[in-house]
PAZAPA-4460 file (N, C-alpha, C; in steps of 0.05 Angstrom, whole numbers, plus 32768, in hexadecimal, padded with zeros to 4 digits):
% residues 293
    n_x    n_y    n_z   ca_x   ca_y   ca_z    c_x    c_y    c_z   seq   type   mol
   7901   830A   8637   790C   8315   861E   792A   8312   861C     1      X     A
   7939   8318   8631   7955   8314   862F   795C   82F7   8628     2      X     A
   794C   82E4   8633   7952   82C8   862D   794E   82C2   8610     3      X     A
   7939   82CD   8604   7934   82C9   85E7   794A   82D5   85D6     4      X     A
   7953   82ED   85DE   7969   82FA   85CF   7982   82EA   85D0     5      X     A
   7989   82DF   85E7   79A1   82CF   85E9   799E   82B6   85D8     6      X     A
   7987   82A9   85D8   7983   8291   85C8   7985   8297   85AB     7      X     A
   797B   82AE   85A4   797C   82B6   8587   7999   82BB   857F     8      X     A
   79A8   82C7   8591   79C4   82CD   858B   79D5   82B3   8588     9      X     A
   79D0   82A0   8599   79DE   8286   8598   79D7   8278   857F    10      X     A
   79BE   8277   8577   79B6   8269   855E   79C3   8276   8545    11      X     A
   79C5   8291   8545   79D1   829F   852E   79EF   8299   852D    12      X     A
   79FB   8298   8545   7A18   8292   8545   7A1D   8276   853B    13      X     A
   7A0D   8262   8544   7A11   8247   853A   7A0C   8245   851C    14      X     A
   79F9   8253   8512   79F3   8253   84F5   7A0A   825F   84E5    15      X     A
   7A16   8275   84F0   7A2C   8282   84E2   7A45   8270   84E2    16      X     A
   7A49   8261   84F9   7A60   824F   84FA   7A5D   8238   84E7    17      X     A
   7A45   822C   84E5   7A41   8216   84D3   7A45   821F   84B6    18      X     A
   7A3B   8237   84B0   7A3F   8241   8494   7A5C   8246   848D    19      X     A
   7A6C   8250   84A0   7A88   8254   849B   7A97   823A   8498    20      X     A
   7A91   8226   84A7   7A9E   820B   84A4   7A98   81FE   848A    21      X     A
   7A7E   8200   8481   7A78   81F4   8467   7A86   8202   8450    22      X     A
   7A8A   821C   8453   7A98   822B   843E   7AB6   8223   843D    23      X     A
   7AC2   821E   8454   7ADE   8216   8455   7AE1   81FA   844A    24      X     A
   7ACE   81E8   8450   7ACF   81CC   8445   7ACB   81CC   8427    25      X     A
   7ABB   81DE   841D   7AB4   81DF   8400   7ACA   81EC   83F0    26      X     A
   7ADD   81F9   83FC   7AF2   8207   83EC   7B04   81F3   83DF    27      X     A
   7B0C   81F8   83C5   7B1D   81E4   83B7   7B39   81E4   83C2    28      X     A
   7B45   81CB   83C1   7B60   81C8   83CB   7B74   81D3   83B8    29      X     A
   7B87   81E3   83C2   7B9C   81EF   83B1   7BB3   81DD   83AA    30      X     A
   7BB7   81C8   83B9   7BCC   81B5   83B4   7BCC   819E   83C8    31      X     A
   7BDA   8189   83C1   7BDA   8173   83D3   7BEB   8179   83EC    32      X     A
   7BDF   8175   8402   7BEC   817B   841B   7C02   8167   8421    33      X     A
   7C18   8170   842D   7C2E   815E   8433   7C26   814B   8449    34      X     A
   7C33   8134   8449   7C2E   8121   845F   7C39   812B   8479    35      X     A
   7C50   8139   8477   7C5C   8144   848F   7C5F   8162   848C    36      X     A
   7C51   8172   849B   7C53   818F   8498   7C6F   819A   849E    37      X     A
   7C7E   818D   84AF   7C99   8196   84B6   7CAB   8194   849E    38      X     A
   7CA9   817D   848E   7CB9   817A   8476   7CB3   818F   8462    39      X     A
   7C9A   8196   845E   7C92   81AA   844B   7C9F   81C5   8451    40      X     A
   7C9E   81CC   846B   7CAB   81E5   8472   7CC9   81E5   846D    41      X     A
   7CD6   81CF   8473   7CF3   81CE   846F   7CFA   81D0   8452    42      X     A
   7CEC   81C0   8441   7CF2   81C1   8424   7CED   81DC   8418    43      X     A
   7CD7   81E9   8421   7CD1   8204   8416   7CE7   8217   841E    44      X     A
   7CEF   8216   8437   7D04   8228   8441   7D1E   8223   8433    45      X     A
   7D25   8209   842E   7D3E   8203   841F   7D3E   820D   8403    46      X     A
   7D27   8209   83F5   7D25   8212   83D9   7D28   8230   83D8    47      X     A
   7D1B   823E   83EB   7D1C   825B   83EB   7D38   8264   83F0    48      X     A
   7D46   8256   8403   7D62   825F   8409   7D74   825A   83F1    49      X     A
   7D71   8243   83E3   7D82   823E   83CC   7D7D   8252   83B6    50      X     A
   7D63   8258   83B1   7D5D   826C   839C   7D68   8287   83A3    51      X     A
   7D66   828E   83BD   7D71   82A8   83C6   7D90   82A8   83C3    52      X     A
   7D9D   8291   83C9   7DBB   8290   83C6   7DC3   8293   83A9    53      X     A
   7DB5   8286   8397   7DBC   8289   837A   7DB7   82A5   8371    54      X     A
   7DA2   82B2   837A   7D9D   82CE   8373   7DB3   82E0   837C    55      X     A
   7DBC   82DB   8395   7DD1   82EB   83A0   7DEB   82E8   8390    56      X     A
   7DF1   82CF   8388   7E09   82CA   8379   7E08   82D7   835E    57      X     A
   7DF1   82D6   8351   7DEE   82E3   8337   7DF0   8301   833A    58      X     A
   7DE6   830C   8350   7DE8   8329   8354   7E04   8331   8359    59      X     A
   7E14   831F   8366   7E2F   8326   836D   7E42   8325   8355    60      X     A
   7E3A   8317   833F   7E4B   8316   8327   7E4D   8331   831A    61      X     A
   7E66   8337   8312   7E6A   8351   8305   7E61   8350   82E8    62      X     A
   7E56   8364   82DE   7E4D   8364   82C2   7E64   8363   82AF    63      X     A
   7E60   8357   8298   7E75   8353   8284   7E7E   836E   8279    64      X     A
   7E98   8371   8277   7EA3   838A   826E   7E9C   838E   8251    65      X     A
   7E94   83A5   824A   7E8E   83AC   822E   7EA5   83BD   8224    66      X     A
   7EB2   83B2   820F   7ECA   83C0   8205   7EC2   83D2   81EE    67      X     A
   7ED1   83E6   81EC   7ECC   83FA   81D6   7ED4   83ED   81BB    68      X     A
   7EC9   83F7   81A5   7ECF   83EB   818B   7EED   83EB   8184    69      X     A
   7EFC   83FF   818D   7F18   8400   8186   7F2A   83F2   819A    70      X     A
   7F1F   83E8   81AF   7F30   83DC   81C4   7F38   83C0   81BB    71      X     A
   7F51   83BA   81C1   7F5C   839F   81B9   7F51   838A   81CB    72      X     A
   7F4F   8372   81BF   7F44   835B   81CE   7F5A   8350   81E1    73      X     A
   7F52   834B   81FA   7F65   8340   820D   7F69   8323   8208    74      X     A
   7F82   831A   8205   7F86   82FD   81FF   7F7D   82EC   8217    75      X     A
   7F73   82D5   8210   7F69   82C3   8224   7F80   82B6   8233    76      X     A
   7F7A   82AF   824C   7F8F   82A2   825C   7F96   8287   8251    77      X     A
   7FAE   827C   8257   7FB5   8261   824D   7FA2   824C   8258    78      X     A
   7F9A   823A   8246   7F88   8225   824D   7F6B   822C   824A    79      X     A
   7F64   8247   8245   7F48   824F   8242   7F43   8252   8224    80      X     A
   7F2C   8249   821C   7F24   824B   8200   7F08   8258   81FF    81      X     A
   7F05   826B   81EE   7EEC   8279   81EB   7ED9   8268   81DA    82      X     A
   7EBF   826E   81DE   7EAB   825F   81CF   7EAD   8265   81B1    83      X     A
   7EB6   827D   81AA   7EB8   8284   818E   7ECE   8275   817F    84      X     A
   7EE2   826C   818E   7EF8   825E   8181   7EF2   8241   817C    85      X     A
   7EDF   8235   8189   7ED9   8218   8186   7ECF   8212   816A    86      X     A
   7EBC   8221   815F   7EB3   821A   8143   7ECA   821C   812F    87      X     A
   7EDD   8230   8133   7EF3   8232   8121   7F04   8219   8122    88      X     A
   7F09   820E   813A   7F19   81F6   813D   7F0C   81DE   812F    89      X     A
   7EF1   81DC   8132   7EE4   81C6   8124   7EE6   81C9   8106    90      X     A
   7EE2   81E2   80FC   7EE5   81E5   80DF   7F01   81DF   80D5    91      X     A
   7F15   81E7   80E5   7F30   81E1   80DD   7F36   81C3   80DD    92      X     A
   7F2A   81B4   80F0   7F2E   8197   80F0   7F21   818A   80D8    93      X     A
   7F09   8194   80D1   7EFC   8189   80B9   7F0C   818F   80A0    94      X     A
   7F16   81A8   809E   7F26   81AF   8086   7F3F   819E   8086    95      X     A
   7F4C   8199   809D   7F64   8188   809E   7F5E   816C   8094    96      X     A
   7F47   8161   809D   7F41   8146   8094   7F3C   8145   8076    97      X     A
   7F2E   815A   806B   7F29   815B   804E   7F44   815D   803F    98      X     A
   7F56   816E   8049   7F70   8171   803B   7F80   8157   803D    99      X     A
   7F7E   8149   8054   7F8D   812F   8056   7F81   811B   8043   100      X     A
   7F67   811A   8040   7F5B   8107   802D   7F63   810D   8011   101      X     A
   7F63   8127   8009   7F6B   812E   7FEE   7F88   8128   7FE9   102      X     A
   7F99   812C   7FFE   7FB6   8126   7FFB   7FBA   8108   7FF7   103      X     A
   7FAB   80F8   8007   7FAD   80DB   8003   7FA4   80D2   7FE8   104      X     A
   7F8E   80DF   7FDE   7F84   80D8   7FC3   7F99   80E0   7FAE   105      X     A
   7FA6   80F7   7FB2   7FBA   8100   7F9E   7FD1   80ED   7F9E   106      X     A
   7FD8   80E2   7FB5   7FEF   80D0   7FB6   7FEA   80B6   7FA7   107      X     A
   7FD1   80AF   7FA3   7FCB   8096   7F96   7FC6   8099   7F78   108      X     A
   7FC8   80B2   7F6E   7FC4   80B7   7F51   7FDD   80AF   7F42   109      X     A
   7FDB   80B4   7F28   7FF1   80AB   7F16   8009   80BD   7F18   110      X     A
   8011   80C9   7F01   8028   80DA   7F00   8021   80F7   7EFF   111      X     A
   8032   8109   7F08   802E   8125   7F07   8035   8130   7EEB   112      X     A
   8031   814A   7EE8   8037   8156   7ECE   8055   8156   7EC8   113      X     A
   8066   8158   7EDC   8082   8158   7ED7   808E   813C   7ED5   114      X     A
   807D   8127   7ED5   8087   810C   7ED1   808F   80FD   7EEA   115      X     A
   808D   810A   7F01   8094   80FC   7F1A   807D   80EA   7F23   116      X     A
   8085   80D3   7F2C   8071   80BF   7F34   8066   80C5   7F50   117      X     A
   804B   80C3   7F52   803F   80C6   7F6C   803A   80AA   7F79   118      X     A
   803B   80A9   7F93   8036   8090   7FA0   803E   8092   7FBD   119      X     A
   803A   807C   7FCB   8041   807B   7FE7   8060   807D   7FE9   120      X     A
   806D   8071   7FD7   808B   8071   7FD7   8095   807C   7FBD   121      X     A
   80A4   8092   7FBE   80AD   809F   7FA6   80C4   808F   7F9A   122      X     A
   80C5   808D   7F80   80DA   8080   7F72   80ED   8094   7F66   123      X     A
   8106   8092   7F6C   811A   80A5   7F61   8122   809D   7F45   124      X     A
   811D   8084   7F3D   8125   807A   7F22   810B   8071   7F14   125      X     A
   8106   807C   7EFC   80EF   8075   7EEC   80F8   8068   7ED2   126      X     A
   80E8   8053   7ECB   80EF   8043   7EB3   80DC   8047   7E9C   127      X     A
   80C6   8054   7EA1   80B1   8056   7E8C   80BB   8064   7E74   128      X     A
   80B6   8058   7E5C   80BD   8063   7E42   80DC   8066   7E3F   129      X     A
   80EB   8054   7E4B   8108   8055   7E49   8112   803A   7E3F   130      X     A
   812A   803B   7E32   8137   8023   7E27   814E   801C   7E3A   131      X     A
   8152   8002   7E3C   8168   7FF7   7E4D   817A   7FE5   7E3C   132      X     A
   8193   7FEB   7E3C   81A7   7FDB   7E2E   81B9   7FCE   7E43   133      X     A
   81BB   7FB3   7E42   81C9   7FA5   7E57   81DD   7F91   7E4C   134      X     A
   81F3   7F8D   7E5B   8206   7F78   7E56   8206   7F66   7E6E   135      X     A
   8203   7F4C   7E69   8201   7F38   7E7E   8214   7F21   7E79   136      X     A
   821A   7F12   7E8E   822A   7EFA   7E8C   8229   7EEB   7EA6   137      X     A
   822F   7ED1   7EA5   822E   7EC2   7EBD   8232   7EA4   7EB9   138      X     A
   8225   7E95   7ECA   8228   7E78   7ECC   8211   7E6A   7EBF   139      X     A
   8217   7E54   7EB0   8202   7E45   7EA2   8205   7E28   7EAA   140      X     A
   81F0   7E1C   7EB6   81EF   7E00   7EBE   81D9   7DF2   7EB0   141      X     A
   81DF   7DDB   7EA3   81CC   7DCC   7E93   81C7   7DB1   7E9E   142      X     A
   81AF   7DA6   7E9A   81A9   7D8B   7EA3   81B9   7D76   7E93   143      X     A
   81BA   7D7A   7E78   81C5   7D65   7E67   81E2   7D6B   7E5F   144      X     A
   81EA   7D84   7E5F   8205   7D8B   7E56   8216   7D96   7E6D   145      X     A
   822E   7D9C   7E67   8240   7DA5   7E7C   823B   7DC2   7E83   146      X     A
   8241   7DCA   7E9B   823E   7DE5   7EA4   8253   7DF7   7E96   147      X     A
   824B   7E0F   7E90   825D   7E21   7E81   8255   7E3E   7E88   148      X     A
   825E   7E50   7E78   8257   7E6C   7E7C   8244   7E75   7E67   149      X     A
   8238   7E8D   7E6C   8225   7E99   7E59   822A   7EB7   7E59   150      X     A
   8228   7EC3   7E42   822D   7EE0   7E3F   821B   7EEB   7E29   151      X     A
   8213   7F04   7E2C   8201   7F0F   7E17   81F9   7F2C   7E1E   152      X     A
   81E5   7F35   7E10   81DA   7F50   7E14   81BC   7F50   7E12   153      X     A
   81B0   7F66   7E1C   8193   7F68   7E1D   818B   7F85   7E16   154      X     A
   8174   7F87   7E09   8168   7FA1   7E03   814B   7F9F   7E0D   155      X     A
   8143   7FB3   7E1D   8128   7FB3   7E29   811C   7FCE   7E25   156      X     A
   8101   7FCE   7E23   80F1   7FE7   7E22   80DB   7FE4   7E36   157      X     A
   80D5   7FFA   7E45   80C1   7FFA   7E5A   80AA   800C   7E52   158      X     A
   8093   8001   7E49   807C   8012   7E43   806F   801D   7E5C   159      X     A
   8073   8011   7E73   8069   801B   7E8D   807E   8017   7EA2   160      X     A
   8078   8020   7EBA   808C   801F   7ECF   8090   8002   7ED9   161      X     A
   807D   7FF1   7ED6   807E   7FD6   7EE1   8083   7FC0   7ECD   162      X     A
   807F   7FC6   7EB3   8081   7FB1   7E9E   8094   7FBA   7E89   163      X     A
   80A3   7FA5   7E7E   80B6   7FAB   7E69   80B9   7F92   7E57   164      X     A
   80C3   7F97   7E3F   80C8   7F82   7E2C   80E7   7F82   7E27   165      X     A
   80F2   7F6A   7E26   810F   7F67   7E23   8116   7F51   7E0F   166      X     A
   812A   7F56   7E00   8136   7F42   7DEE   8152   7F3C   7DF8   167      X     A
   8156   7F22   7DFE   8170   7F19   7E09   817E   7F08   7DF4   168      X     A
   8197   7F0E   7DEE   81A7   7EFE   7DDC   81C0   7EF4   7DEB   169      X     A
   81C5   7EDA   7DEA   81DB   7ECF   7DF9   81EC   7EBC   7DE8   170      X     A
   8204   7EB7   7DF1   8216   7EA4   7DE5   8220   7E91   7DFB   171      X     A
   821D   7E77   7DF5   8224   7E63   7E0A   8234   7E4C   7DFD   172      X     A
   824C   7E45   7E06   825A   7E2D   7DFC   824C   7E14   7E06   173      X     A
   824A   7E00   7DF5   823D   7DE7   7DFD   824F   7DD0   7DF8   174      X     A
   8253   7DBF   7E0C   8263   7DA7   7E09   8258   7D92   7E1D   175      X     A
   825F   7D79   7E19   8256   7D63   7E29   826E   7D57   7E37   176      X     A
   826E   7D5A   7E52   8286   7D52   7E61   828A   7D33   7E61   177      X     A
   8276   7D24   7E5A   8279   7D07   7E59   827F   7CFD   7E3D   178      X     A
   8285   7D10   7E2B   828B   7D08   7E10   82A5   7CF8   7E0E   179      X     A
   82B9   7CFF   7E1D   82D2   7CF2   7E1B   82D1   7CD4   7E22   180      X     A
   82C3   7CCC   7E37   82C1   7CAE   7E3C   82B3   7CA0   7E26   181      X     A
   829E   7CAC   7E1B   8290   7C9E   7E05   82A2   7C9D   7DEC   182      X     A
   82B0   7CB2   7DE6   82C2   7CB2   7DCE   82D9   7C9E   7DD2   183      X     A
   82E3   7C9B   7DEA   82F9   7C87   7DEF   82EF   7C6B   7DEB   184      X     A
   82D5   7C66   7DF2   82CB   7C4B   7DF1   82C7   7C41   7DD5   185      X     A
   82BA   7C52   7DC4   82B4   7C48   7DA9   82C1   7C5A   7D93   186      X     A
   82D2   7C6C   7D9B   82E1   7C7D   7D88   82CE   7C8D   7D76   187      X     A
   82B8   7C95   7D7F   82A5   7CA5   7D70   829D   7CBE   7D80   188      X     A
   8297   7CD2   7D71   828F   7CEC   7D7E   8270   7CEC   7D80   189      X     A
   8266   7CEB   7D99   824A   7CEA   7D9D   823E   7D07   7DA0   190      X     A
   824C   7D19   7DAC   8242   7D34   7DAF   8258   7D48   7DA6   191      X     A
   8251   7D58   7D93   8264   7D6A   7D88   8262   7D85   7D97   192      X     A
   8278   7D8E   7DA4   8277   7DA8   7DB2   8272   7DBF   7D9F   193      X     A
   8266   7DD4   7DA9   8260   7DEB   7D98   8258   7E03   7DA9   194      X     A
   824D   7E16   7D9C   8244   7E2F   7DA9   8226   7E32   7DA2   195      X     A
   8216   7E38   7DB7   81F9   7E3D   7DB4   81F3   7E5B   7DB6   196      X     A
   81E4   7E64   7DA4   81DA   7E80   7DA4   81BC   7E80   7DAB   197      X     A
   81B5   7E92   7DBB   8199   7E92   7DC5   818D   7EAE   7DC3   198      X     A
   8174   7EAF   7DBB   8165   7EC8   7DBA   814A   7EC4   7DC7   199      X     A
   8143   7ED4   7DDC   812B   7ED0   7DEB   811D   7EEB   7DEF   200      X     A
   8103   7EEB   7DEB   80F2   7F03   7DF0   80E5   7EFF   7E0B   201      X     A
   80E8   7F12   7E1D   80DE   7F0F   7E39   80CC   7F26   7E40   202      X     A
   80B9   7F20   7E51   80A8   7F34   7E5E   80B2   7F38   7E7A   203      X     A
   80B8   7F51   7E81   80C2   7F58   7E9C   80AC   7F65   7EAC   204      X     A
   80AA   7F5C   7EC5   8096   7F67   7ED8   80A4   7F6F   7EF2   205      X     A
   80A1   7F88   7EFA   80AF   7F92   7F12   809A   7F99   7F27   206      X     A
   8090   7F86   7F37   807B   7F8C   7F4B   8086   7F98   7F65   207      X     A
   80A0   7F96   7F6A   80AB   7F9E   7F84   80C1   7FB3   7F7F   208      X     A
   80BD   7FCA   7F8B   80D1   7FDF   7F8B   80DD   7FE0   7FA7   209      X     A
   80F7   7FE0   7FAA   8104   7FDE   7FC4   811A   7FF2   7FC6   210      X     A
   8122   7FF7   7FE0   8139   8008   7FE6   814D   7FF7   7FF6   211      X     A
   8167   7FFA   7FEE   817C   7FEA   7FFB   8190   7FFE   8008   212      X     A
   8195   7FFA   8021   81A7   800B   8030   81C2   7FFD   8033   213      X     A
   81D6   8008   8025   81F1   7FFC   8026   8202   8009   803C   214      X     A
   8200   8023   803F   820E   8031   8054   81FA   8045   8061   215      X     A
   8204   8054   8075   81F3   8067   8083   81EA   807D   8070   216      X     A
   81F9   8083   805B   81F2   8099   8049   81EC   808F   802D   217      X     A
   81EC   8075   8028   81E7   806B   800D   81CE   8059   800D   218      X     A
   81B9   8062   7FFF   81A1   8052   7FFB   819C   8050   7FDD   219      X     A
   819A   8038   7FD3   8197   8033   7FB6   817B   8027   7FB1   220      X     A
   816D   8033   7F9E   8153   8028   7F96   8157   8010   7F83   221      X     A
   8143   7FFF   7F83   8144   7FE7   7F71   8129   7FDB   7F6D   222      X     A
   8129   7FC8   7F5A   8110   7FB9   7F53   8116   7F9C   7F55   223      X     A
   8103   7F8D   7F5F   8103   7F6F   7F5E   80EE   7F68   7F48   224      X     A
   80F7   7F5A   7F34   80E6   7F55   7F1D   80E5   7F37   7F16   225      X     A
   80D0   7F30   7F08   80CD   7F15   7EFD   80CC   7F16   7EDF   226      X     A
   80D3   7F00   7ED2   80D4   7F00   7EB5   80CB   7EE5   7EAA   227      X     A
   80C1   7EE5   7E92   80B9   7ECD   7E85   80B9   7ED3   7E67   228      X     A
   80C0   7EBE   7E57   80C1   7EC3   7E3A   80C7   7EA9   7E2B   229      X     A
   80CB   7EAD   7E11   80D1   7E96   7DFF   80E3   7EA0   7DE9   230      X     A
   80F1   7E8D   7DDD   8103   7E93   7DC7   810F   7E7A   7DBA   231      X     A
   8127   7E7D   7DB1   8133   7E67   7DA2   8151   7E65   7DA9   232      X     A
   815A   7E4C   7DAD   8176   7E47   7DB1   8181   7E38   7D98   233      X     A
   8196   7E43   7D8D   81A0   7E39   7D73   81B8   7E27   7D79   234      X     A
   81B3   7E0D   7D78   81C7   7DF8   7D7A   81BC   7DDE   7D6F   235      X     A
   81CD   7DCD   7D65   81C4   7DB4   7D58   81B6   7DA1   7D6C   236      X     A
   81BB   7DA4   7D85   81AE   7D92   7D99   8192   7D9C   7DA1   237      X     A
   818B   7DB4   7D9A   8171   7DC0   7DA3   815B   7DB8   7D8F   238      X     A
   8144   7DB0   7D99   812F   7DA5   7D89   8117   7DB8   7D86   239      X     A
   8115   7DCD   7D96   80FD   7DDE   7D94   8101   7DF9   7DA2   240      X     A
   80EB   7E05   7DAA   80EB   7E20   7DB6   80F8   7E1E   7DD2   241      X     A
   8102   7E35   7DDA   810D   7E38   7DF5   80FA   7E49   7E06   242      X     A
   80F4   7E40   7E1D   80E3   7E4F   7E30   80F3   7E57   7E48   243      X     A
   80EC   7E6D   7E54   80FC   7E77   7E6A   80EA   7E83   7E80   244      X     A
   80F4   7E83   7E99   80E7   7E91   7EAF   80FD   7E98   7EC3   245      X     A
   80F9   7EAD   7ED2   810E   7EB4   7EE5   8106   7ECC   7EF6   246      X     A
   8119   7ED3   7F08   8116   7EEA   7F1A   8130   7EFA   7F18   247      X     A
   812D   7F14   7F1F   8145   7F25   7F1E   8143   7F3D   7F31   248      X     A
   815A   7F4A   7F33   815C   7F62   7F44   816C   7F77   7F35   249      X     A
   8162   7F90   7F36   8170   7FA6   7F2A   8174   7FBC   7F3E   250      X     A
   818C   7FC6   7F40   8194   7FDC   7F52   819B   7FF4   7F41   251      X     A
   818D   800A   7F46   8191   8022   7F36   81A7   8033   7F42   252      X     A
   81BF   802F   7F38   81D6   803D   7F43   81D4   805B   7F3D   253      X     A
   81CC   8061   7F25   81C9   807D   7F1D   81B1   807E   7F09   254      X     A
   81AD   8096   7EFD   8197   8099   7EEB   819B   8089   7ED1   255      X     A
   81B5   8083   7ECA   81BA   8075   7EB1   81C7   805A   7EB4   256      X     A
   81D0   8052   7ECC   81DE   8039   7ED0   81CF   8029   7EE5   257      X     A
   81CC   800E   7EDF   81BE   7FFC   7EF0   81CE   7FE2   7EF2   258      X     A
   81CF   7FD7   7F0A   81DB   7FBD   7F0E   81C4   7FA8   7F0F   259      X     A
   81C8   7F92   7F01   81B3   7F7E   7EFF   81BE   7F62   7F06   260      X     A
   81AD   7F53   7F13   81B3   7F37   7F1A   819A   7F27   7F15   261      X     A
   819D   7F11   7F06   8186   7F01   7EFD   818C   7EE3   7F00   262      X     A
   8176   7ED4   7F03   8177   7EB7   7F03   8162   7EAE   7EEF   263      X     A
   816A   7EA1   7EDA   8158   7E98   7EC5   815B   7E7A   7EC0   264      X     A
   8144   7E6E   7EBB   8143   7E51   7EB4   8139   7E4E   7E98   265      X     A
   814A   7E44   7E86   8143   7E3F   7E6A   813B   7E22   7E67   266      X     A
   8123   7E1E   7E5E   8118   7E03   7E59   811C   7DFD   7E3B   267      X     A
   812F   7DEB   7E35   8136   7DE6   7E19   8132   7DC8   7E13   268      X     A
   8124   7DC2   7DFE   8123   7DA6   7DF5   813C   7D9E   7DE5   269      X     A
   814B   7D8A   7DEF   8164   7D83   7DE3   8166   7D65   7DDF   270      X     A
   8177   7D5E   7DCC   817E   7D42   7DC7   819C   7D3E   7DCC   271      X     A
   81A2   7D2E   7DE0   81BE   7D29   7DE7   81C2   7D0B   7DE8   272      X     A
   81D6   7D01   7DD9   81DC   7CE4   7DD7   81C3   7CD4   7DCE   273      X     A
   81B5   7CDF   7DBA   819E   7CD1   7DAF   8186   7CD1   7DC0   274      X     A
   8185   7CE0   7DD6   816E   7CE1   7DE7   8164   7CFE   7DE9   275      X     A
   814A   7D03   7DE2   813F   7D1D   7DE3   812F   7D22   7DFC   276      X     A
   8132   7D39   7E08   8123   7D40   7E20   8125   7D5E   7E24   277      X     A
   8114   7D68   7E36   8114   7D84   7E3E   8127   7D88   7E55   278      X     A
   8139   7D9A   7E51   814E   7D9F   7E65   814B   7DBA   7E72   279      X     A
   8151   7DBC   7E8C   8152   7DD5   7E9A   816E   7DE0   7E9A   280      X     A
   8171   7DF8   7E91   818B   7E05   7E8F   818A   7E1F   7EA0   281      X     A
   8196   7E1C   7EB7   8195   7E32   7ECB   81AC   7E46   7EC5   282      X     A
   81A5   7E60   7EC4   81B9   7E74   7EBE   81B8   7E89   7ED4   283      X     A
   81CF   7E90   7EDF   81D2   7EA6   7EF2   81E1   7EBD   7EE4   284      X     A
   81D3   7ED3   7EDF   81DE   7EE9   7ECF   81E1   7F02   7EE0   285      X     A
   81F6   7F10   7EDB   81FB   7F2A   7EE7   8206   7F3D   7ED3   286      X     A
   8202   7F57   7ED7   820C   7F6B   7EC4   8204   7F87   7ECA   287      X     A
   8208   7F98   7EB7   8201   7FB5   7EB9   81EF   7FBD   7EA2   288      X     A
   81DE   7FD1   7EA7   81CC   7FDB   7E93   81D0   7FF9   7E90   289      X     A
   81CD   8002   7E77   81CE   801F   7E71   81B2   8027   7E67   290      X     A
   81A7   803D   7E73   818C   8046   7E6D   818D   805E   7E59   291      X     A
   817B   805D   7E46   8178   8073   7E33   815D   8080   7E36   292      X     A
   815C   809A   7E34   8143   80A8   7E37   8140   80B7   7E52   293      X     A
***
């Protein structure tokens, strides 16, 4: 009997062991096992230590002071900027850019209500809706006739700042320097000296406004202008209309006085010694102008 009891006990023990092993094998895996168990332990311990260190640092931080409603705000240290000030800076930058754009647009507009001109460069002297009375004189050089002088006056009106209309009236003596040899040869007068009067209507265009510095304290404004026009020269040698083109400079000495210097070429059809042709008559004129208005 004892032998049977022992055998029965051994069989039960083996059966219980097999049942426990099959249950362990059948249990679902909770995660993929590491290739190296030592690495797993080290990584787990490092992660736990880092998490604990961060927790300790957070715990060691002092809580933010809560100020009473009436307590004044402590100014920030130099170089530190609060988060609340950053949006204000961005808004200020945007407003500055908008104001700069509006200012640039205003500078490109026309004239203000008080009559002052807007622009990149301010003009101290304005010509719009003003009359100009000028006296001019200078040197006159002709292709066919002798060089002489020229003198006259001009009246101009400026409907805009850059364009004007001018009427120029001049007086020029005309003679032929080779008349004496011809008269001596055949005792006849081939070219009769006289005086030519000229009236020309011109269009003035002032595309360039400039400043001229004469001394450290003297800066004078001025215009560089071009002109073109047509008219009539009254003399017995002239056969048709007179055309002109030229360039000039005006310096605005004061609000009412201007110095002017011009170079004009008058194209005149003339007949000299029985031969008709178009002649270029170069004139260098200088003078002063008086402004009205």
